[in-house]
C-alpha positions as CSV (number, residue, x, y, z in Angstrom):
1,X,0.0,0.0,0.0
2,X,3.0,2.3,-0.5
3,X,3.2,3.3,3.2
4,X,-0.5,4.5,3.3
5,X,-3.0,3.5,5.9
6,X,-6.3,2.6,4.1
7,X,-9.1,2.7,6.8
8,X,-12.9,2.2,6.8
9,X,-13.2,2.8,10.6
10,X,-11.3,4.7,13.2
11,X,-12.7,3.7,16.5
12,X,-11.6,5.6,19.8
13,X,-12.1,2.8,22.3
14,X,-11.8,3.4,25.9
15,X,-10.4,-0.1,26.5
16,X,-8.0,-0.5,23.6
17,X,-7.2,3.0,22.4
18,X,-7.6,3.9,18.7
19,X,-8.3,0.9,16.6
20,X,-8.0,1.3,12.8
21,X,-9.6,-1.1,10.6
22,X,-8.5,-1.1,6.9
23,X,-10.4,-1.9,3.7
24,X,-10.9,-0.3,0.3
25,X,-14.4,1.1,0.7
26,X,-13.3,4.7,0.0
27,X,-15.0,6.0,3.2
28,X,-13.9,6.6,6.7
29,X,-16.2,6.1,9.7
30,X,-15.4,7.9,12.8
31,X,-16.4,5.9,15.8
32,X,-16.5,6.1,19.7
33,X,-16.5,2.9,21.5
34,X,-17.7,1.2,18.3
35,X,-20.7,3.7,17.7
36,X,-20.3,5.6,14.4
37,X,-20.5,9.3,15.0
38,X,-19.5,10.7,11.5
39,X,-18.5,9.7,8.1
40,X,-16.0,11.1,5.6
41,X,-17.5,10.1,2.1
42,X,-17.1,11.3,-1.4
43,X,-19.9,13.7,-0.7
44,X,-18.0,15.3,2.3
45,X,-18.4,15.0,6.0
46,X,-21.6,13.3,7.1
47,X,-23.3,12.3,10.4
48,X,-24.1,8.8,11.3
49,X,-27.4,8.8,9.3
50,X,-25.7,10.2,6.1
51,X,-26.8,13.7,6.6
52,X,-24.3,16.4,5.4
53,X,-22.4,18.2,8.1
54,X,-21.4,21.1,5.8
55,X,-22.0,24.1,8.0
56,X,-21.6,27.9,8.0
57,X,-23.7,30.8,9.0
58,X,-26.1,32.2,6.3
59,X,-25.8,29.3,4.0
60,X,-29.6,29.3,3.6
61,X,-30.4,31.8,0.9
62,X,-34.0,31.7,1.7
63,X,-35.2,34.3,4.4
64,X,-37.8,33.2,6.9
65,X,-37.8,29.7,5.5
66,X,-39.3,28.5,8.9
67,X,-42.1,31.0,8.5
68,X,-41.5,32.4,12.1
69,X,-41.8,36.1,11.1
70,X,-45.2,37.5,10.0
71,X,-45.1,41.3,10.4
72,X,-48.2,42.0,8.2
73,X,-50.5,39.5,10.1
74,X,-51.1,35.8,10.5
75,X,-54.0,35.1,8.2
76,X,-55.3,36.6,4.9
77,X,-58.7,35.3,3.4
78,X,-60.1,35.5,-0.2
79,X,-56.7,35.4,-2.1
80,X,-57.4,34.8,-5.8
81,X,-57.8,37.0,-8.8
82,X,-56.1,40.4,-8.1
83,X,-54.6,39.3,-4.8
84,X,-50.9,38.9,-5.8
85,X,-48.7,40.3,-3.1
86,X,-47.3,39.8,0.4
87,X,-50.0,39.0,3.0
88,X,-48.7,36.9,6.0
89,X,-45.3,35.2,6.4
90,X,-42.6,37.7,5.4
91,X,-40.9,37.2,2.2
92,X,-43.6,34.8,1.0
93,X,-45.6,36.0,-1.9
94,X,-48.9,34.8,-3.1
95,X,-48.9,35.1,-7.0
96,X,-51.6,34.6,-9.5
97,X,-52.0,35.4,-13.2
98,X,-54.9,35.1,-15.7
99,X,-58.4,35.3,-14.0
100,X,-58.7,32.5,-11.7
101,X,-62.0,32.0,-9.9
102,X,-60.6,29.9,-7.0
103,X,-59.8,31.5,-3.6
104,X,-57.3,30.5,-0.7
105,X,-56.8,31.5,2.8
106,X,-53.1,31.9,3.5
107,X,-52.0,31.6,7.2
108,X,-49.1,31.3,9.5
109,X,-49.9,27.8,10.9
110,X,-48.8,25.9,13.9
111,X,-48.9,22.5,12.2
112,X,-45.3,21.5,11.8
113,X,-43.3,18.3,11.4
114,X,-42.7,16.7,14.7
115,X,-39.2,16.8,16.3
116,X,-37.6,19.2,13.6
117,X,-37.6,22.5,15.7
118,X,-40.1,24.3,13.8
119,X,-43.0,26.4,15.4
120,X,-44.8,27.7,12.3
121,X,-45.6,26.7,8.6
122,X,-47.1,28.6,5.9
123,X,-50.7,27.1,4.8
124,X,-52.6,27.6,1.8
125,X,-56.2,26.5,2.2
126,X,-58.6,26.3,-0.7
127,X,-61.9,28.1,0.3
128,X,-63.5,28.5,-3.2
129,X,-62.8,25.6,-5.9
130,X,-62.1,25.8,-9.5
131,X,-62.2,22.3,-11.0
132,X,-61.3,23.5,-14.5
133,X,-58.6,26.1,-14.9
134,X,-58.5,28.7,-17.8
135,X,-55.5,28.3,-20.0
136,X,-53.8,31.4,-18.5
137,X,-54.6,30.9,-14.9
138,X,-51.8,30.4,-12.4
139,X,-51.8,30.1,-8.5
140,X,-48.3,29.9,-6.8
141,X,-46.3,30.8,-3.8
142,X,-42.8,32.2,-4.3
143,X,-39.8,33.6,-2.6
144,X,-38.0,36.4,-4.5
145,X,-34.2,36.6,-3.9
146,X,-32.1,39.8,-4.2
147,X,-29.6,39.5,-7.1
148,X,-26.5,40.5,-5.1
149,X,-27.1,37.7,-2.7
150,X,-26.5,35.2,-5.5
151,X,-23.2,36.2,-6.8
152,X,-21.2,33.5,-5.1
153,X,-23.1,31.0,-7.3
154,X,-21.0,32.1,-10.1
155,X,-23.6,31.7,-12.8
156,X,-22.5,32.5,-16.2
157,X,-19.1,30.8,-15.7
158,X,-17.7,27.3,-15.9
159,X,-17.6,27.2,-12.0
160,X,-21.3,27.8,-11.6
161,X,-22.4,26.1,-8.4
162,X,-25.0,23.5,-8.0
163,X,-27.6,24.3,-5.4
164,X,-30.1,22.2,-3.3
165,X,-33.5,23.1,-2.3
166,X,-34.9,21.1,0.8
167,X,-38.3,21.7,2.5
168,X,-41.0,20.0,4.6
169,X,-44.5,19.7,3.0
170,X,-47.8,18.3,3.8
171,X,-51.1,18.2,1.8
172,X,-54.2,16.1,1.6
173,X,-53.8,16.0,-2.2
174,X,-51.2,13.6,-3.3
175,X,-49.4,13.6,-6.7
176,X,-46.9,15.6,-8.7
177,X,-46.0,19.1,-7.8
178,X,-43.5,21.4,-9.6
179,X,-40.9,23.7,-8.2
180,X,-39.4,26.3,-10.6
181,X,-36.6,28.8,-10.4
182,X,-36.8,31.7,-12.8
183,X,-33.7,33.9,-13.4
184,X,-35.2,37.4,-13.8
185,X,-32.1,39.1,-15.5
186,X,-31.9,36.8,-18.5
187,X,-35.4,35.2,-18.7
188,X,-34.0,31.7,-18.0
189,X,-35.7,29.0,-16.1
190,X,-35.5,25.4,-14.7
191,X,-38.2,23.2,-13.3
192,X,-38.2,20.1,-11.1
193,X,-41.0,17.8,-10.0
194,X,-41.6,16.4,-6.6
195,X,-44.2,14.0,-5.3
196,X,-46.3,14.2,-2.3
197,X,-46.7,10.5,-1.6
198,X,-49.0,10.3,1.5
199,X,-52.0,12.4,2.4
200,X,-52.0,14.5,5.5
201,X,-48.3,13.5,6.3
202,X,-45.4,15.7,6.6
203,X,-42.8,14.7,4.2
204,X,-39.3,16.2,3.5
205,X,-38.4,16.9,-0.2
206,X,-34.9,17.5,-1.6
207,X,-34.2,18.9,-5.1
208,X,-30.9,19.5,-6.6
209,X,-30.5,22.3,-9.2
210,X,-27.3,22.2,-11.4
211,X,-25.4,25.5,-11.9
212,X,-26.1,27.6,-15.0
213,X,-23.0,28.2,-16.9
214,X,-24.8,30.4,-19.4
215,X,-26.8,32.3,-17.0
216,X,-26.8,36.0,-15.9
217,X,-27.3,37.4,-12.5
218,X,-26.7,41.1,-12.1
219,X,-24.7,42.3,-9.1
220,X,-27.5,44.7,-7.8
221,X,-30.3,45.1,-5.4
222,X,-32.9,44.0,-8.1
223,X,-34.7,40.8,-8.5
224,X,-32.3,37.8,-9.0
225,X,-34.4,34.8,-8.7
226,X,-38.0,33.7,-8.3
227,X,-38.2,30.4,-6.3
228,X,-41.7,29.1,-7.1
229,X,-44.1,26.4,-5.7
230,X,-46.9,25.8,-8.1
231,X,-50.4,25.1,-6.7
232,X,-52.5,25.2,-9.9
233,X,-51.7,25.9,-13.4
234,X,-53.7,26.4,-16.7
235,X,-52.8,24.7,-19.9
236,X,-50.7,27.6,-21.2
237,X,-48.0,26.3,-18.7
238,X,-48.5,22.6,-18.7
239,X,-49.0,21.6,-22.4
240,X,-45.3,21.0,-23.3
241,X,-42.5,19.0,-21.8
242,X,-41.1,19.9,-18.3
243,X,-38.0,22.0,-18.7
244,X,-35.7,20.2,-16.3
245,X,-32.4,21.9,-17.2
246,X,-31.5,25.6,-17.5
247,X,-32.8,27.4,-20.6
248,X,-34.8,30.2,-22.0
249,X,-38.1,30.3,-20.4
250,X,-40.8,28.6,-22.3
251,X,-44.5,28.9,-20.9
252,X,-45.7,25.5,-22.2
253,X,-42.7,23.8,-20.4
254,X,-43.1,25.7,-17.2
255,X,-45.1,23.6,-14.9
256,X,-46.1,20.4,-16.8
257,X,-47.6,17.7,-14.5
258,X,-48.8,20.0,-11.7
259,X,-51.8,18.9,-9.7
260,X,-54.8,21.3,-9.4
261,X,-54.8,22.1,-5.6
262,X,-57.7,24.4,-6.4
263,X,-60.1,21.6,-7.4
264,X,-61.7,21.2,-4.0
265,X,-62.3,23.1,-1.0
266,X,-60.9,20.2,0.9
267,X,-57.5,20.9,-0.3
268,X,-54.6,22.6,1.5
269,X,-51.0,22.6,1.6
270,X,-48.5,23.4,4.4
271,X,-44.8,24.3,3.8
272,X,-41.9,24.9,6.3
273,X,-38.3,24.4,6.8
274,X,-37.3,25.8,3.3
275,X,-33.6,25.8,2.6
276,X,-31.7,26.8,-0.5
277,X,-27.9,26.3,-0.3
278,X,-24.8,25.7,-2.3
279,X,-23.9,22.1,-2.9
280,X,-25.5,18.8,-4.2
281,X,-26.7,17.5,-0.7
282,X,-29.1,19.1,1.9
283,X,-27.8,20.0,5.3
284,X,-29.9,20.2,8.3
285,X,-32.1,23.5,8.4
286,X,-30.3,26.4,9.6
287,X,-32.2,27.7,12.5
288,X,-31.3,31.4,12.8
289,X,-32.3,33.5,16.0
290,X,-35.6,35.3,15.7
291,X,-34.0,38.8,16.1
292,X,-31.6,38.0,13.2
293,X,-34.3,36.7,10.8
294,X,-36.5,39.7,11.7
295,X,-33.9,42.1,10.9
296,X,-33.4,40.4,7.4
297,X,-37.2,40.6,6.8
298,X,-37.2,44.3,7.7
299,X,-34.9,45.1,4.8
300,X,-37.9,44.4,2.5
301,X,-40.6,45.6,5.0
302,X,-39.7,48.4,7.4
303,X,-42.4,48.5,10.1
304,X,-42.8,50.2,13.4
305,X,-45.6,49.3,15.8
306,X,-46.8,49.3,19.3
307,X,-45.8,46.0,21.0
308,X,-48.6,46.2,23.5
309,X,-51.4,48.0,21.7
310,X,-51.2,51.0,24.0
311,X,-49.6,54.2,23.0
312,X,-45.8,53.8,22.5
313,X,-43.3,56.3,21.2
314,X,-42.4,56.1,17.5
315,X,-40.1,59.1,17.0
316,X,-39.9,62.9,17.4
317,X,-42.1,65.1,15.4
318,X,-41.9,68.9,14.7
319,X,-45.0,71.2,14.7
320,X,-46.0,72.7,11.4
321,X,-47.6,75.8,10.2
322,X,-51.1,76.6,11.7
323,X,-50.5,74.5,14.6
324,X,-52.6,71.6,13.1
325,X,-49.9,69.7,11.3
326,X,-46.4,68.0,12.0
327,X,-43.8,66.1,10.3
328,X,-41.7,63.1,11.7
329,X,-38.5,61.6,10.7
330,X,-38.6,57.8,11.3
331,X,-35.3,56.0,11.4
332,X,-35.0,52.4,10.1
333,X,-34.1,49.5,12.3
334,X,-32.4,48.0,9.2
335,X,-31.3,49.8,6.0
336,X,-34.0,49.1,3.3
337,X,-33.4,47.4,0.1
338,X,-34.5,50.7,-1.6
339,X,-36.2,53.9,-0.4
340,X,-39.9,53.3,0.4
341,X,-42.7,54.7,-1.9
342,X,-45.6,54.7,0.5
343,X,-47.0,54.0,3.9
344,X,-49.9,52.2,5.4
345,X,-51.0,52.8,9.0
346,X,-53.3,51.3,11.6
347,X,-54.3,52.5,15.1
348,X,-54.2,55.9,16.5
349,X,-51.4,58.5,16.2
350,X,-50.9,61.4,18.7
351,X,-48.4,64.1,19.6
352,X,-48.3,64.9,23.2
353,X,-51.8,63.6,23.6
354,X,-53.3,65.5,20.6
355,X,-54.7,63.1,18.1
356,X,-54.1,63.4,14.3
357,X,-56.8,62.3,11.7
358,X,-54.5,61.8,8.8
359,X,-51.0,60.2,8.4
360,X,-49.4,60.4,5.0
361,X,-46.1,59.5,3.2
362,X,-43.6,62.3,2.5
363,X,-41.8,61.7,-0.8
364,X,-38.5,63.2,0.7
365,X,-38.1,59.7,2.5
366,X,-34.8,58.0,1.5
367,X,-32.9,54.7,2.3
368,X,-31.6,56.6,5.4
369,X,-34.7,57.8,6.9
370,X,-38.6,57.7,6.4
371,X,-40.7,60.9,6.6
372,X,-44.4,61.1,7.3
373,X,-46.7,64.0,7.7
374,X,-49.5,64.3,10.1
375,X,-52.6,66.5,9.8
376,X,-55.9,67.2,11.5
377,X,-54.5,68.1,15.0
378,X,-54.6,71.3,17.0
379,X,-52.6,73.4,19.4
380,X,-49.1,72.8,18.1
381,X,-46.3,75.3,18.1
382,X,-44.3,75.8,14.9
383,X,-40.9,74.1,14.9
384,X,-41.3,72.8,18.5
385,X,-40.3,69.1,18.9
386,X,-42.9,66.7,20.2
387,X,-43.1,63.0,21.0
388,X,-45.1,60.9,18.4
389,X,-46.8,57.9,19.8
390,X,-49.0,55.2,18.2
391,X,-51.3,52.4,19.5
392,X,-51.0,50.6,16.0
393,X,-48.2,50.6,13.2
394,X,-46.5,52.2,10.5
395,X,-45.8,49.9,7.5
396,X,-43.5,51.3,4.6
397,X,-44.0,50.0,1.2
398,X,-42.1,49.7,-1.9
399,X,-39.0,48.0,-0.6
400,X,-40.1,44.4,-1.4
401,X,-39.0,42.7,-4.6
């Protein structure tokens, strides 16, 4: 053997010391008292059950993959035609095209796979059925990923990285489902199928996506990838052959084989533990601390709210002309992806106990600070600084992808 030690097991034994057992398997098992603790294989370091031990913070490119953050609210009903957008769990977008007549309730649900460390899942529950989809109808959920967060994938080069998507899924409707990645900067796409085998049972799915040596992902804060889970698709998107390798987007090859989750009001799907990472194997889900994941979500949804429902300070406000108006500068907790373009509010807003009937967005807002105007008050002094409080929330819009 040319002086080399060929080993399949290295066992640290408390009675006999280190025991090396040679063979030509090409793998090494690391044992303690005869019990395998880890393996070195052609796919890298694995635990005793064959799970990859490739680690590293922020290896998961999906934000809020465990559905624990829901700044907008925990439930949204009547989602269907005209409802595309973000409603509950942060970074998870309901998307539709065509004119579907079906409707869904989306919620942050407590049904989760047992023993995996999750507390929430995203549930889509069909409340109005559509047994026959029009050709152009689409119903799907997606996560949109910022382009500059994908640069390490080296797409467009011979070193383009393979990635792996893993997630837990549960539905009453078994059959074939489609996951798609659409590359926004060059209109390229790849689709992979997965199967829900057992009704009403949590199942883990793992899908490997090869690197795109011809692809383009711009290095900017724009939209890089759509990662899409199909729920129901019309024939415009299912009449061809599923496009299982990277290539120019072709509608007919987009979601071939997808079941119709909208064909019964008994249908639902729950998803959690979504992870997208570099490599050809799935590692255990990266459970990030709540505050860390909240900060990542607030890059796309700056929000300020009362934590108790009683009046709490938001910022300082300056009295305006006539003593009936004021303006307030609202510093962000996290730098937003781009400057906001609007604001939605709930609850009451007051300055030193004086209520205001209207809160509006000021277009001088930037990526450094948001500005709001308040009107309908009384008794303020021009240019005097006051404490601004709210019982509700300020939600700045326009920062999402």
